[in-house]
Residue frames as a rotation matrix with the C-alpha (Angstrom) as fourth column:
MET 1
-0.767 -0.573 0.290 9.44
0.191 -0.635 -0.749 -48.43
0.613 -0.519 0.596 36.86
LEU 2
-0.115 0.793 0.599 5.90
-0.726 -0.478 0.494 -47.74
0.678 -0.378 0.630 38.10
LEU 3
0.730 0.402 -0.553 5.61
0.003 0.807 0.591 -51.20
0.683 -0.433 0.587 39.63
ASP 4
-0.178 -0.874 -0.451 9.06
0.725 0.193 -0.661 -50.79
0.665 -0.445 0.600 41.20
ALA 5
-0.730 -0.064 0.681 8.00
-0.238 -0.910 -0.341 -47.43
0.641 -0.410 0.649 42.64
LEU 6
0.271 0.943 0.194 4.80
-0.607 0.011 0.794 -48.91
0.747 -0.333 0.575 44.01
THR 7
0.597 -0.061 -0.800 6.73
0.422 0.872 0.248 -51.49
0.683 -0.486 0.546 46.02
GLN 8
-0.509 -0.849 0.139 8.89
0.371 -0.362 -0.855 -48.91
0.777 -0.384 0.499 47.80
PRO 9
-0.204 0.418 -0.885 8.09
0.967 -0.058 -0.250 -47.61
-0.156 -0.907 -0.392 51.30
ALA 10
0.801 0.554 0.228 6.41
0.573 -0.820 -0.018 -44.21
0.177 0.145 -0.973 51.65
GLY 11
0.800 -0.486 -0.353 8.90
-0.232 -0.792 0.564 -41.37
-0.554 -0.369 -0.746 51.32
HIS 12
-0.006 -0.792 0.610 11.25
0.599 0.486 0.637 -43.32
-0.801 0.369 0.471 49.03
PRO 13
-0.567 -0.280 -0.774 12.45
-0.291 -0.812 0.507 -41.11
-0.770 0.513 0.379 46.12
ARG 14
-0.971 0.239 0.018 10.69
0.108 0.370 0.923 -43.29
0.214 0.898 -0.385 43.56
THR 15
-0.265 0.921 -0.287 7.45
0.959 0.219 -0.180 -43.07
-0.103 -0.323 -0.941 45.54
THR 16
0.024 0.265 -0.964 7.55
0.317 -0.917 -0.244 -39.28
-0.948 -0.299 -0.106 45.72
ALA 17
-0.849 -0.409 -0.335 8.44
-0.180 -0.372 0.911 -39.06
-0.497 0.834 0.242 42.01
ILE 18
-0.794 0.578 0.189 5.06
0.499 0.442 0.745 -40.53
0.348 0.686 -0.639 41.04
LYS 19
-0.419 0.664 -0.619 2.94
0.507 -0.394 -0.766 -38.05
-0.753 -0.635 -0.172 43.01
ASP 20
0.094 0.619 -0.780 0.23
-0.407 -0.691 -0.598 -36.48
-0.908 0.374 0.188 40.86
LYS 21
-0.803 -0.303 -0.513 0.74
-0.594 0.334 0.732 -39.11
-0.051 0.893 -0.448 38.16
ALA 22
0.384 0.923 -0.009 -1.96
-0.908 0.375 -0.188 -41.32
-0.170 0.080 0.982 36.68
ALA 23
-0.524 -0.455 0.720 -1.54
-0.317 0.889 0.331 -45.07
-0.790 -0.054 -0.610 36.78
GLY 24
-0.149 0.424 -0.893 -2.30
-0.981 0.051 0.187 -46.44
0.125 0.904 0.408 33.33
LEU 25
-0.576 0.052 0.816 -4.13
-0.332 0.897 -0.292 -49.73
-0.747 -0.439 -0.499 33.73
PHE 26
-0.834 0.392 -0.388 -5.70
-0.243 0.370 0.897 -52.11
0.495 0.843 -0.213 31.23
MET 27
-0.581 0.647 0.495 -9.14
-0.765 -0.227 -0.602 -51.72
-0.277 -0.728 0.627 32.78
ALA 28
0.400 0.759 -0.514 -10.65
-0.879 0.477 0.019 -54.52
0.259 0.444 0.858 30.68
ASP 29
-0.593 -0.704 -0.392 -8.24
-0.513 0.705 -0.490 -57.07
0.621 -0.090 -0.779 32.19
CYS 30
0.436 0.843 -0.315 -10.38
-0.299 0.466 0.833 -59.86
0.849 -0.269 0.455 33.58
PHE 31
0.206 -0.442 -0.873 -7.68
0.784 0.608 -0.123 -60.55
0.585 -0.659 0.472 36.20
LEU 32
-0.590 -0.390 0.707 -7.51
-0.013 -0.871 -0.491 -56.97
0.807 -0.299 0.509 37.49
HIS 33
-0.036 0.519 -0.854 -8.54
0.954 0.274 0.126 -56.96
0.299 -0.810 -0.505 41.15
VAL 34
0.212 0.184 0.960 -9.87
0.242 -0.961 0.131 -53.45
0.947 0.204 -0.248 41.66
GLU 35
0.968 0.229 0.101 -9.90
-0.036 -0.271 0.962 -53.45
0.248 -0.935 -0.254 45.46
ARG 36
0.549 -0.827 -0.119 -6.32
0.684 0.363 0.633 -54.72
-0.481 -0.429 0.765 45.80
THR 37
-0.143 -0.592 0.793 -5.03
0.912 -0.391 -0.128 -52.46
0.386 0.704 0.596 43.02
ALA 38
0.531 0.417 0.738 -6.77
0.123 -0.899 0.420 -49.49
0.839 -0.132 -0.528 44.63
GLU 39
0.959 -0.212 -0.187 -5.04
0.196 0.019 0.980 -50.27
-0.204 -0.977 0.059 47.94
ILE 40
0.150 -0.967 0.207 -1.62
0.932 0.208 0.297 -50.46
-0.330 0.148 0.932 46.26
LEU 41
-0.093 -0.144 0.985 -2.12
0.695 -0.718 -0.039 -47.24
0.713 0.681 0.166 44.32
ARG 42
0.784 0.454 0.423 -3.47
0.021 -0.701 0.713 -45.38
0.620 -0.550 -0.559 47.34
ALA 43
0.785 -0.554 -0.279 -0.54
0.463 0.223 0.858 -46.56
-0.413 -0.802 0.431 49.49
ALA 44
-0.185 -0.880 0.437 1.81
0.972 -0.100 0.211 -45.17
-0.142 0.464 0.874 46.82
GLY 45
-0.361 0.088 -0.928 0.02
0.242 -0.953 -0.184 -41.82
-0.901 -0.291 0.323 46.86
ILE 46
-0.987 0.070 0.147 -1.44
0.135 -0.147 0.980 -42.18
0.090 0.987 0.135 43.37
GLU 47
-0.480 0.849 -0.222 -4.84
-0.061 -0.284 -0.957 -40.50
-0.875 -0.446 0.188 43.09
TRP 48
0.115 0.470 -0.875 -5.41
-0.903 -0.317 -0.289 -40.76
-0.413 0.824 0.388 39.33
VAL 49
-0.286 -0.193 0.939 -6.12
0.219 0.940 0.260 -43.79
-0.933 0.280 -0.227 37.14
CYS 50
-0.101 0.188 -0.977 -6.32
-0.892 -0.452 0.005 -44.02
-0.440 0.872 0.213 33.36
ASN 51
0.635 0.391 0.667 -7.66
-0.035 0.876 -0.480 -46.70
-0.772 0.281 0.570 31.03
LEU 52
0.573 -0.543 -0.614 -4.41
-0.810 -0.266 -0.522 -46.97
0.121 0.797 -0.592 29.11
PRO 53
-0.995 0.044 -0.092 -4.13
-0.097 -0.110 0.989 -48.99
0.034 0.993 0.114 27.00
THR 54
-0.299 0.954 0.000 -7.75
-0.625 -0.196 -0.756 -48.67
-0.721 -0.226 0.655 25.95
VAL 55
-0.274 0.330 0.904 -9.86
0.513 0.845 -0.153 -51.25
-0.814 0.422 -0.400 24.14
GLY 56
0.675 0.675 -0.298 -11.15
0.182 -0.544 -0.819 -48.37
-0.715 0.499 -0.489 21.99
GLN 57
-0.054 -0.778 -0.625 -7.84
-0.686 -0.426 0.590 -48.18
-0.726 0.461 -0.511 20.12
HIS 58
-0.769 -0.251 0.588 -8.64
0.114 0.851 0.512 -51.44
-0.629 0.461 -0.626 18.33
ASP 59
-0.804 0.511 -0.303 -10.84
-0.456 -0.203 0.866 -51.94
0.381 0.835 0.397 15.28
ARG 60
-0.022 0.931 0.363 -14.49
-0.998 -0.043 0.050 -52.88
0.063 -0.362 0.930 15.79
ALA 61
0.478 0.197 -0.856 -13.96
-0.349 0.937 0.021 -56.57
0.806 0.289 0.516 14.92
PHE 62
-0.455 -0.720 -0.524 -11.31
0.282 0.442 -0.852 -57.01
0.845 -0.535 0.002 17.62
GLN 63
-0.740 0.284 0.610 -13.36
-0.647 -0.547 -0.531 -54.97
0.183 -0.787 0.589 20.10
HIS 64
0.346 0.920 -0.184 -16.22
-0.849 0.390 0.356 -57.41
0.400 0.033 0.916 19.46
VAL 65
0.195 -0.366 -0.910 -13.95
0.123 0.929 -0.348 -60.40
0.973 -0.044 0.226 20.13
LEU 66
-0.832 -0.547 0.088 -12.77
0.020 -0.188 -0.982 -58.81
0.554 -0.816 0.168 23.38
SER 67
-0.395 0.758 0.519 -16.36
-0.907 -0.411 -0.091 -58.12
0.144 -0.507 0.850 24.46
GLN 68
0.410 0.560 -0.720 -17.24
-0.489 0.801 0.344 -61.79
0.770 0.211 0.602 23.91
VAL 69
0.045 -0.471 -0.881 -14.78
0.627 0.700 -0.342 -62.73
0.777 -0.537 0.327 26.66
ASN 70
0.833 0.431 -0.347 -15.77
0.540 -0.496 0.680 -59.87
0.121 -0.754 -0.646 29.00
MET 71
-0.131 -0.900 -0.415 -12.70
0.778 -0.353 0.520 -57.79
-0.614 -0.255 0.747 28.12
GLY 72
-0.118 0.188 0.975 -14.47
0.884 -0.427 0.189 -55.13
0.452 0.885 -0.116 26.08
VAL 73
-0.614 -0.094 0.784 -15.42
0.020 -0.994 -0.103 -51.51
0.789 -0.048 0.613 26.49
ASP 74
0.492 0.858 0.149 -18.28
-0.188 -0.063 0.980 -52.36
0.850 -0.510 0.130 28.87
ARG 75
0.601 -0.356 -0.716 -15.82
0.770 0.497 0.400 -53.91
0.214 -0.792 0.572 31.34
GLU 76
-0.487 -0.830 0.273 -13.41
0.745 -0.557 -0.366 -51.01
0.456 0.025 0.890 30.83
LEU 77
-0.218 0.518 0.827 -16.18
-0.229 -0.851 0.472 -48.53
0.949 -0.087 0.304 31.69
ALA 78
0.769 0.586 -0.254 -17.30
0.057 0.333 0.941 -50.55
0.637 -0.738 0.223 34.72
VAL 79
0.277 -0.749 -0.603 -13.77
0.945 0.325 0.030 -50.82
0.174 -0.578 0.797 36.13
CYS 80
-0.633 -0.436 0.640 -13.11
0.370 -0.896 -0.244 -47.10
0.680 0.082 0.728 35.59
ASP 81
0.183 0.804 0.565 -16.35
-0.358 -0.481 0.800 -46.41
0.916 -0.349 0.200 37.46
ALA 82
0.747 0.047 -0.663 -15.28
0.498 0.621 0.605 -48.80
0.440 -0.782 0.441 40.24
PHE 83
-0.343 -0.914 -0.214 -12.05
0.898 -0.253 -0.360 -46.82
0.275 -0.316 0.908 40.72
ARG 84
-0.515 0.221 0.828 -14.01
-0.047 -0.972 0.230 -43.55
0.856 0.080 0.511 40.65
THR 85
0.584 0.809 0.066 -16.38
-0.151 0.029 0.988 -44.79
0.797 -0.587 0.139 43.37
ARG 86
0.541 -0.491 -0.683 -13.29
0.828 0.452 0.331 -45.61
0.146 -0.744 0.652 45.46
GLY 87
0.750 -0.114 -0.652 -12.23
0.249 -0.864 0.438 -41.97
-0.613 -0.491 -0.619 45.28
PHE 88
-0.335 -0.899 0.280 -9.76
0.658 -0.011 0.753 -42.05
-0.674 0.437 0.596 42.39
ARG 89
0.151 0.265 -0.953 -9.68
-0.462 -0.833 -0.304 -39.23
-0.874 0.486 -0.003 39.88
LEU 90
0.390 0.110 0.914 -10.22
0.562 0.758 -0.331 -40.32
-0.729 0.643 0.234 36.28
LEU 91
-0.240 -0.420 -0.875 -8.12
-0.729 -0.517 0.448 -39.54
-0.641 0.746 -0.182 33.23
VAL 92
0.409 0.527 0.745 -9.89
0.097 0.786 -0.610 -41.38
-0.907 0.322 0.270 30.43
ALA 93
-0.742 -0.630 -0.229 -8.25
-0.248 -0.060 0.967 -42.37
-0.623 0.774 -0.112 27.14
VAL 94
0.400 0.890 0.218 -10.67
0.094 0.196 -0.976 -42.15
-0.912 0.411 -0.005 24.20
SER 95
-0.577 -0.702 0.417 -9.85
0.416 0.186 0.890 -42.91
-0.702 0.687 0.185 20.56
GLU 96
-0.810 0.311 0.496 -12.90
0.464 -0.178 0.868 -41.81
0.359 0.934 0.000 18.61
ALA 97
-0.805 0.515 0.295 -15.81
-0.554 -0.831 -0.059 -39.41
0.215 -0.211 0.953 18.75
GLU 98
-0.022 0.862 -0.507 -18.41
-0.361 0.466 0.808 -42.21
0.932 0.200 0.301 18.63
ALA 99
-0.148 -0.114 -0.982 -17.22
0.708 0.682 -0.185 -43.43
0.691 -0.722 -0.020 22.03
ALA 100
-0.790 -0.305 0.532 -17.48
-0.029 -0.848 -0.529 -39.98
0.613 -0.433 0.661 23.64
PRO 101
0.086 0.889 0.450 -21.05
-0.648 -0.293 0.703 -40.27
0.756 -0.352 0.551 25.00
ARG 102
0.654 0.151 -0.741 -20.27
0.297 0.850 0.436 -43.46
0.696 -0.505 0.511 26.94
TRP 103
-0.266 -0.857 -0.441 -17.13
0.839 0.019 -0.544 -42.01
0.474 -0.514 0.714 28.51
ALA 104
-0.614 0.083 0.785 -18.68
-0.178 -0.983 -0.036 -38.60
0.769 -0.162 0.618 29.18
ARG 105
0.488 0.868 -0.087 -21.30
-0.165 0.189 0.968 -40.31
0.857 -0.459 0.235 31.40
LEU 106
0.287 -0.469 -0.835 -18.49
0.873 0.487 0.027 -41.16
0.394 -0.737 0.549 33.84
ASP 107
0.941 0.062 0.333 -17.74
0.005 -0.985 0.170 -37.41
0.339 -0.158 -0.928 34.08
PRO 108
0.342 -0.893 -0.292 -13.95
0.939 0.340 0.058 -37.87
0.047 -0.294 0.955 34.20
GLU 109
0.512 -0.231 -0.827 -11.84
0.239 -0.886 0.396 -34.88
-0.825 -0.401 -0.399 35.19
ALA 110
-0.139 -0.618 -0.774 -9.73
-0.742 -0.452 0.495 -35.27
-0.656 0.643 -0.396 32.05
ILE 111
0.788 0.303 0.536 -9.94
0.149 0.751 -0.644 -37.02
-0.597 0.587 0.546 28.70
ALA 112
-0.247 -0.918 -0.311 -6.89
-0.436 -0.182 0.881 -37.84
-0.865 0.353 -0.356 26.60
HIS 113
0.761 0.408 -0.504 -7.17
-0.622 0.239 -0.745 -38.46
-0.183 0.881 0.436 22.89
VAL 114
-0.281 -0.786 0.551 -5.35
-0.352 0.619 0.702 -41.67
-0.893 0.003 -0.450 21.98
PRO 115
-0.072 0.273 -0.959 -5.47
-0.997 -0.047 0.061 -42.33
-0.029 0.961 0.276 18.23
GLY 116
0.815 0.422 0.397 -6.67
-0.391 0.906 -0.160 -45.78
-0.427 -0.024 0.904 17.20
LEU 117
0.056 -0.855 0.516 -4.05
0.083 0.519 0.851 -48.32
-0.995 -0.005 0.100 16.19
ALA 118
0.427 0.166 0.889 -5.09
0.854 0.250 -0.457 -48.05
-0.297 0.954 -0.035 12.52
ALA 119
0.998 -0.042 -0.049 -3.91
-0.053 -0.968 -0.245 -44.43
-0.037 0.247 -0.968 12.52
PHE 120
0.336 -0.937 0.099 -0.34
-0.624 -0.142 0.769 -45.70
-0.706 -0.320 -0.632 13.11
ARG 121
0.831 0.085 0.550 -0.34
0.242 0.835 -0.494 -48.05
-0.501 0.543 0.674 10.12
THR 122
0.620 -0.608 0.497 2.23
0.561 -0.100 -0.822 -45.99
0.549 0.788 0.279 8.22
GLY 123
-0.581 -0.813 -0.030 3.95
0.569 -0.379 -0.730 -44.48
0.582 -0.441 0.683 11.23
ARG 124
-0.648 0.306 -0.697 2.92
0.544 -0.455 -0.705 -41.74
-0.533 -0.836 0.129 13.60
PRO 125
0.285 0.833 0.474 -0.31
0.955 -0.202 -0.218 -40.00
-0.086 0.514 -0.853 12.50
ALA 126
-0.503 -0.433 0.748 0.18
0.596 -0.800 -0.063 -36.57
0.626 0.414 0.661 10.97
LEU 127
-0.906 0.119 -0.407 -0.63
0.254 -0.617 -0.745 -33.54
-0.340 -0.778 0.529 13.11
SER 128
-0.682 0.685 -0.256 -3.45
-0.719 -0.567 0.401 -32.53
0.130 0.458 0.880 10.74
GLN 129
-0.278 0.557 -0.783 -5.00
-0.053 0.805 0.591 -36.02
0.959 0.206 -0.195 10.99
ARG 130
-0.592 0.002 -0.806 -4.78
0.760 0.334 -0.557 -35.97
0.268 -0.943 -0.199 14.79
ARG 131
-0.940 0.227 -0.253 -6.20
-0.098 -0.894 -0.437 -32.45
-0.325 -0.386 0.863 15.06
ALA 132
-0.498 0.802 -0.331 -9.19
-0.640 -0.081 0.764 -33.39
0.586 0.592 0.553 12.86
ALA 133
-0.188 0.394 -0.900 -9.94
0.403 0.867 0.295 -36.44
0.896 -0.307 -0.322 15.03
GLU 134
-0.760 -0.150 -0.632 -9.50
0.649 -0.227 -0.726 -34.35
-0.034 -0.962 0.270 18.19
ALA 135
-0.876 0.481 -0.028 -11.91
-0.481 -0.870 0.110 -31.70
0.028 0.110 0.994 16.89
GLU 136
-0.182 0.825 -0.535 -14.55
-0.320 0.464 0.826 -34.39
0.930 0.321 0.180 16.31
LEU 137
-0.274 0.012 -0.962 -13.95
0.736 0.647 -0.202 -35.83
0.619 -0.763 -0.186 19.76
ARG 138
-0.953 -0.097 -0.286 -14.10
0.263 -0.733 -0.628 -32.41
-0.149 -0.674 0.724 21.45
ALA 139
-0.643 0.764 -0.050 -17.36
-0.661 -0.521 0.539 -31.61
0.386 0.380 0.841 19.64
ALA 140
-0.052 0.623 -0.781 -18.90
0.068 0.782 0.619 -34.94
0.996 -0.021 -0.083 20.68
LEU 141
-0.519 -0.202 -0.831 -17.87
0.811 0.191 -0.553 -34.37
0.271 -0.961 0.064 24.30
ALA 142
-0.983 0.170 -0.071 -19.22
-0.145 -0.951 -0.273 -30.80
-0.114 -0.258 0.959 24.28
ALA 143
-0.407 0.880 -0.247 -22.52
-0.491 0.017 0.871 -32.10
0.770 0.475 0.425 22.87
LYS 144
0.110 0.395 -0.912 -22.80
0.536 0.749 0.389 -34.29
0.837 -0.531 -0.129 25.98
GLY 145
0.828 0.286 0.483 -22.02
-0.140 -0.728 0.671 -31.35
0.543 -0.623 -0.563 28.28
TRP 146
0.586 -0.685 -0.433 -18.60
0.809 0.460 0.367 -32.59
-0.052 -0.565 0.824 29.35
LYS 147
0.897 -0.194 0.398 -16.39
-0.118 -0.971 -0.209 -29.69
0.427 0.140 -0.894 30.48
GLY 148
0.774 -0.633 -0.026 -13.23
0.275 0.299 0.914 -31.33
-0.570 -0.714 0.406 31.81
LEU 149
0.134 -0.849 -0.510 -9.63
-0.650 -0.464 0.601 -30.99
-0.748 0.252 -0.615 30.65
PHE 150
0.982 0.144 0.123 -8.95
0.010 0.611 -0.791 -32.32
-0.190 0.778 0.599 27.14
LEU 151
0.154 -0.988 0.004 -5.43
-0.435 -0.064 0.898 -33.61
-0.887 -0.141 -0.439 26.49
PRO 152
0.807 0.135 -0.575 -4.35
-0.591 0.191 -0.784 -34.13
0.004 0.972 0.233 22.88
TYR 153
0.715 -0.585 0.383 -1.82
0.491 0.810 0.322 -36.69
-0.498 -0.042 0.866 21.65
GLY 154
0.765 -0.483 0.427 1.61
0.316 -0.296 -0.901 -35.54
0.561 0.824 -0.073 20.47
ASN 155
-0.246 -0.943 -0.223 4.82
0.854 -0.102 -0.510 -33.76
0.458 -0.317 0.831 21.36
PRO 156
0.119 0.262 -0.958 4.78
0.792 -0.606 -0.068 -30.87
-0.599 -0.751 -0.280 23.84
GLU 157
-0.783 -0.489 -0.384 6.19
0.167 -0.760 0.628 -28.59
-0.599 0.427 0.677 21.14
GLU 158
-0.716 0.589 0.375 3.10
0.510 0.075 0.857 -29.23
0.477 0.804 -0.354 18.99
GLY 159
0.183 0.817 -0.547 0.84
0.982 -0.131 0.133 -28.01
0.037 -0.561 -0.827 21.78
ALA 160
-0.144 -0.327 -0.934 2.75
0.428 -0.872 0.239 -24.75
-0.893 -0.365 0.265 22.04
ALA 161
-0.948 -0.299 0.107 2.68
0.205 -0.322 0.924 -24.29
-0.242 0.898 0.366 18.27
VAL 162
-0.522 0.823 0.225 -1.12
0.373 -0.017 0.928 -24.55
0.767 0.568 -0.298 18.04
LYS 163
-0.752 0.132 0.645 -1.82
-0.532 -0.701 -0.476 -22.95
0.389 -0.701 0.597 21.45
ASP 164
-0.158 0.661 -0.734 -3.68
0.331 0.736 0.591 -25.87
0.930 -0.149 -0.335 23.01
GLU 165
0.603 0.423 0.676 -5.40
-0.522 -0.432 0.736 -25.36
0.603 -0.796 -0.039 26.35
ALA 166
0.605 -0.493 0.625 -3.12
-0.436 0.452 0.778 -28.13
-0.667 -0.743 0.059 27.60
GLY 167
-0.219 -0.773 -0.595 -0.01
-0.970 0.105 0.220 -29.56
-0.107 0.625 -0.773 26.03
PRO 168
0.307 0.290 -0.906 -0.10
-0.543 0.836 0.084 -33.05
0.781 0.466 0.414 24.57
CYS 169
0.443 -0.052 0.895 -0.08
-0.870 0.218 0.443 -35.69
-0.218 -0.975 0.051 27.27
LEU 170
0.705 -0.203 0.680 1.05
0.168 0.979 0.119 -38.76
-0.689 0.030 0.724 25.38
CYS 171
0.438 -0.675 -0.594 4.45
-0.871 -0.482 -0.094 -38.58
-0.223 0.558 -0.799 23.80
PRO 172
0.455 -0.399 -0.796 6.80
-0.272 0.789 -0.551 -41.13
0.848 0.467 0.251 22.25
PRO 173
0.909 -0.044 -0.414 8.29
0.376 0.512 0.772 -43.31
0.178 -0.858 0.482 25.02
TYR 174
0.165 -0.902 0.398 11.29
-0.410 -0.430 -0.804 -42.13
0.897 -0.031 -0.441 27.00
PRO 175
-0.377 -0.370 -0.849 13.12
0.534 0.663 -0.526 -43.54
0.757 -0.651 -0.052 30.04
TRP 176
0.640 0.615 0.461 11.44
-0.113 -0.518 0.848 -42.76
0.760 -0.595 -0.262 33.36
PRO 177
0.592 0.527 -0.610 12.26
0.484 -0.838 -0.253 -40.62
-0.644 -0.145 -0.751 35.27
GLY 178
-0.578 -0.744 0.334 13.39
0.743 -0.310 0.594 -38.11
-0.338 0.591 0.732 32.72
THR 179
-0.013 0.569 -0.822 12.26
-0.086 -0.820 -0.566 -35.17
-0.996 0.063 0.059 30.72
TRP 180
0.730 0.370 0.575 11.03
0.529 0.229 -0.817 -34.88
-0.434 0.900 -0.029 27.18
GLY 181
0.912 -0.369 -0.180 13.41
-0.411 -0.812 -0.414 -32.01
0.006 0.451 -0.892 26.38
ALA 182
0.089 -0.931 0.353 16.48
-0.733 0.179 0.656 -33.92
-0.674 -0.317 -0.667 27.57
GLN 183
0.067 -0.002 0.998 15.60
0.362 0.932 -0.023 -36.88
-0.930 0.362 0.063 25.37
GLU 184
0.917 0.311 0.251 15.01
0.349 -0.317 -0.882 -34.66
-0.195 0.896 -0.399 22.35
THR 185
0.658 -0.737 -0.155 18.35
-0.737 -0.673 0.066 -32.94
-0.153 0.071 -0.986 22.88
ALA 186
-0.111 -0.724 0.681 20.17
-0.461 0.645 0.610 -36.25
-0.880 -0.246 -0.405 23.29
ALA 187
0.301 0.319 0.899 18.48
0.543 0.717 -0.437 -37.68
-0.784 0.619 0.043 20.20
GLY 188
-0.700 -0.708 -0.097 19.66
0.381 -0.484 0.788 -34.71
-0.604 0.514 0.608 18.20
């Protein structure tokens, strides 16, 4: 849907529906042409980019393999920085506290916690497991002086239940455009 919306002329309903949304891009993609992608996003009115999916979700061995072919975290950081220097606002996806210092140096406006793939081995990670990982990540970011908006992973209802500063930003997939509540009601 995002790509379809990006190909529509300005003012088209799909174009206006993506205003104030972040484009999730695989920033480590060796075929990603930053300048051309920036032009397309800007023409569609998108001001935010996010490194989603993120290389950091993978285990260290696979991250190492990706880095050997210039598709690792270093490339992801460099491409995020390239979008930032072109005036895009950054929403950065981070999976673990150890990665926080590298991402904090970019000074993104927002950071979203995206649990690593291993956390999903037996299904969706438990709220307690996610909150513990988020607390470590928040502490690591605070230690580096980062003061942006932190967005946890989960359902919007979970954010209200634990009184987060911002509701969870990454939810189970649903058809776009749509609303989380409508899908929950339909699913029963």
